[in-house]
N, C-alpha and C positions, 0 to 999 in steps of 0.2 A: 839383564834381559834373559827371559826364559822363552824357549821355543817349545810349543806344545803341539804335537802331531798325533797324539792318541790319548785315550783316557788314562793310561798308565802314567803319562807325562804329567797329567793334572794332579794325580795323587802324589807325585814326587816334588811338587812345588812347595817350598817353605814360604807361605804367605798367610795373611790374615784370613779367617774364615770367609769374610765378605768378598775379598779379592778372589779367593779360590772358588767360591760359588759362581762368580761372574765368569771366570775362565772355564769352569766346568760347563756352564750353560752355553757358552759360545762354542765349545768343542762339541757338545751334544747336538746343537743346531747345525753345525757344519757337517757332522757325520750323517745326520738325518737328511739334510738338504741335498747332499751330494751322493746319496745312495738311493738306487731304485732298481728293482728287479735283480738282474745279474750284475749290475754295476755297483761296486762298493767304493766308499770313500778312499781316496788315495791322496795323501798330503802333497806328493810331488806333482800331481795333476790338478788337484782341487784347491790347495792352499792350506793354511793352518793358523794357529793363534800365536800371537806374539805378546808377551807380558813385558811392558816397559817398567824398569825398576830404578830406584835412586842410584845414581852413579853411572848409569849408562851414558856413554859418550855419543855425541852427534854422529861421529864417524861410524860407530857400531850400529846405530839405528839406521843410518843411511845405507850401510852395507846390507842390512837385513830387509828393509822395506823399500829401498830404491830412492829414498828422498828423506828430507828431515821431517820431523813431526809438524813443524810450522808450515812447510811448503807442500805437505801431502794434499792430494786431491781426494778428500773424503767422500766416498760414495754414500755414506750414511754415518751418523754419529748419534749415540744415545748416552744417557747418564743413568747408570744403574748402581745402587749400593755405593754411592760416592766414588764411582769409577766411570771414566769415559771409555766407551767402546766404539771404535770406528773401523770402517772397512776401506782398504786400499785395493782396488781392482787392477789387475794387469791385463786381463782379457775377459771374455764372457764367462769363463769357467774358473779361472785361477785368481784368488784374492787372499789377502791376509786380514784377519780380524785382529786389531791392535787394541790391547787393554792397557789403559793408562790411569793409575790411581790418582785421585784428586788429593794430593798430599802437599805438605808445606814445601817440599823440595821441587815441586813443579814450577817452572818458570811462569811468572805472572802473565806475560804476553801470550804465551802458549795456552795457559789456562783460560784466558779471556777468549781466545780464538776457538778453543774446544767448546766452551759454553755457547758461543755464537753458532758453531756448526751444529750443536745439539738443539739449537733454538730455545735456550734456557737463559733466563736472567739470573746471574750469579747472586749469591746471598751476601757477598762482601767479605767472606772469610778469606784469610791468606794462608 
């Protein structure tokens, strides 16, 4: 799992160009959306991006986002560049953008739930 709280963190990620582009887009949107006038994005106040990777344990995910991926209450889910992007909100201002690659290591039940959340009919690939 990678925690991304600034653009420098995006550049440090060792991931495919597609995944990196998704993480970068989410980070840019978070910075822009949470900055206005004199108020600037602050990851401790506003939230950040979490990249889920192969081998991440349910315990580690639960410790970071407060729940399992299967039980998360997704405030939004989209499918971009073969990657799921969902938001877990903790209050009106603080949330985590969770990036989950649609990869062969992803649990099939979780994959189906994420497709459902994104309102997409899966193509049947495993």
